N, C-alpha and C positions, 0 to 999 in steps of 0.2 A: 585298727580295731581298738588298742587299745584307748585310748581317746575315749572310745567308745563307752568304756566300761570303769566309766570312771567320775563320782559324782561333780558337777558342779560348782557348788559350793565348797566342800571341803578338799576339792582334789584328791582324794583319797578313792584306790576304788570302793565300790556302793556297797554297804553294809547293811542289809536288811532296807531296799531299794523298796521307795512306795514310789506309783503310777501317778502322776499328777491329772487332771483329764483332761489336760492340755496334753497329754501322752508323753511331755518332758520326765526323767525318772531320776528320784533324791535322795539320800539317806535320809533312815527316819529321823536320825538328830539331828542331822539339818532343817526337818520342814520344824521340827518342833522346837528346836534354837530360832527360825524364822517368826512361829506361831507365837515365841516366850517375849522376844525384844520389840516384831514391828506389828505384827496382830494383837487385834483388843475383841474381847465379847462384841455384839453390835447385836441390838435389840432393829427388826427388819417387820414395817406395817403396820399390821393388826395380831402379831401376834404374839400369844402368854406370854410376860416375862420371863418365865422361868426358860424359855428354849428362845437356846443365845447360840450365834451363827458368829464363826472366827472365820477370818478373813486374809487371803496373803494375795501377792502377785506372785506368778513365774518368774523367776531367777530369767530364766533366757528366754521367754518370748514374752514376758509383761503382762501375763495374759489374769484376769481377776479371777480368782478363784475361791465360793465359797463351801466349805467346814461344818454342815452338823455339829460331828464330833470331833474335830477338831482330825489330826493325824490317824482316831480309828476308822474315822470315814474312807479315810485310802485302803485300796490292795497292797499286799505284799510282791513283789513282780519275782514273781516265782523261776519263769524261765532266764533272766536275766539274773540272776543270784546263782543261780545252774551253772550257767554259760560262767561266770564271774570266777567262781567254784573252780571249774574244769582248765581257765586260763592260767591259774594262779598258781593248782598243780604242779605242772611245766616252767612254772619263770620263780629262778632261783630267787631272785631279788624281792619281787611280792612273798613266796613262799615265808620269806624268814623277818617280813616285814612289822610283823605281829613277834612275832617270837621278842621281837627286838626290843618294843616298846612296854615286856614282861619286868618285871623285878629279874637282877640276875641271882639260878642261882648259883652259886661259890659252893663246891667241896672242897674244905680245907686236904692239900696234898702233905704227908709225912712227911718230914727235911732226913733228909736220909743222911745227915751229918751228928745229927743230935738228938737220936733212939727214937725217930717216927716221928718226934713233935710236930706238932701240925703245923704250917705255915700259912699264919693266920694275917700274917704281916708283907705290905707291896715294900719296900726300898726304892725311892722314889732315883737314891743318885745312882745305885745298883744295875737300878731296872727290872727288879727279877724279886721272886718269891722270899719269905722269910720265911722263919719262924722267930723265934722271941729270945733266942738260949747262939742267934747264930751272930756274925764280930761286928756287922755292920748295925747288931742293935743294944750291943754288950759295949763294945773297942771303943771305946772314948779317949785314948790315947792317942788313937795315929794321925789324931790331926784334918781329921778330913768330916766332915758332918754330914752324917747320914740322915736323909728323910724319910719317914717312914709311919706311910696309914695305912688304916685297914685293908682288908686286899681285897673285902667286898665293894667297901667305898667305890677303892679304885676304877673295880669293875664295872660298879653302878655308874662309874662317871665315865664309863669307854662308851662303856653299854646306851648311854642318853647321848652321849655326840655320833656317835654311830645311825643312834633312832631319829640325830633329827638332822644328821647330814643325809639319811635319806630321805627324810618327808621332803629334802631340799632339793634333792636328785629329782624327785616323784615330779616336787613345783616344775619345775623345769623343763622335766621332757614333757608336762601334758601339751606346752605349746607348738614343742616339734611334731610330736604323732599327729597333733592335726596341721602341721602343717605338712604334715607328710603326706597326711590324708588325701588334704586338698590339691595338692598337686594329682597325687595317684588319681582325685577325680575329674583333672583336669588334662593328665595324661587319655585314662579311657571317654570321655569327650572328645579327646581331640580323635581319638582314633575312632571315636563315631563317626564323629564329621567327616576322617577322612574317607570310611567307610560310602556312607550317602554319597561323598561328590565321588566318588568311582563311577558308583551305581547309576547316577543323574549324566556323567560323561560318559556311560558306557549306551546308556539310555538315549542321549542324544549321537551322537553318536551310529550309535541303530538306526535312529531314524533317518542321521542324511548320508548315512550306506542304503538305506531302503530306495531315501529320496530321489540319489543321483541313478543308484539302477533303471529306477524309473523312466528319469530324465534319458538314459544313454538306450534305452527300449525303440522311447521317443522319438528318441534324435534319429535313430540306426531306422527305422518305419518312415520318420518323410526324407533320409537319405536313400534311399530305395523306391521311395513314389517320386525324388525327382530326378533320380538316370534314366528313371524308367519316362520321365516326360523328356527329360534329353535325351535322350536313344531314341525315340521310338520315332520322330522325324527324322533322324540321322538312319535308320534301318530304311526304313520306307526310301529315303535316295538310293541308300547303298540296295537292295530291290529294283529299283526301276532302271540303275545305273548298270546294272549286274543283269538283268533281263536284254537293253538296248544291246549292252554286247557282247550276251549270244547268238542276238540276231543282225547285229549286223557282219558274223564271222558266218554266220550261216549262209548271208547271203550272197559272199564273196564267195565262200565253194561254190554256191548253183554258177556263181557267174562262170567261176571256170570250167565249171560243167559245160555252161553254153557254149563260150570262144572253143571249145572241139566236138559242139553239135558240127558233122560234113553239110546234113539239110541248111537250106539257107535260110530259106522262108521261114523255116521251124525257129529256125535260129535267130532270127526278125523278129521274130513273134514274141520270142522267149525275153530279152532284149530289150522289147517296150514293156513288158511287165513290171522286169528287172527293174528299167527306173522308176514305174512310179512309184515300186514300193519303194526303190532309193530315195525321190524324193518326196516321202513320205517321215523316208530314218531323219532327213536331212531337217525336220520339222521338231525335233521332240527339245 
């Protein structure tokens, strides 16, 4: 997010961010600098000569933009300004950045060795604050050359170094934040693609399952019909054979009873009838 809060021109946090018609934001001072260096007032068409327009190309998207009243034509992005203020409040480096760019406030501490005389000097040799009465300032017989400078000068020098270091760090951190944002966007896109592919696969698998279930039911129906077709003639043959077997058994039982008949005439008559029936059975 930090990269989104930094101006694309000065690579610093937005200072009075102005929004261009293309929706890109830049510091007010950066836009003023671009207008003063790269733009010149031009007279367009039949407009009166006292009506001038200022032109600049957006540093990010290169869209040409015309401003009737220069930066006064643009609106301060208050929402972005408030977001930056909230963000910098919790960021130690950023919150102290402005302080490092101000003139150092030096309060000379009293020297404990020389009646609280102000320590207005800094000994580069001893690497400590001293007063004008300290040995490193007054003693010339020790053989050691002490280099002393005004303490404010030394504080300003280090403050400038820290300010420059902070600016350099921030300049180098911006691309890193951009890369982080890019990688996070890629991860989010990968996750979104994963969810989309999962959803598609689940839909396809669900469709295949439904299709297979339908095919399964149709195959079972066809199998049942085929089994019925196969069993139908077999059942018919089985029924006929069972009926024939029962008829034969019945005739054999009757023959046993005819054989025991005492009336010869009746027995002949019954045997004749049985012979006819037996002959009919032989024709199956």
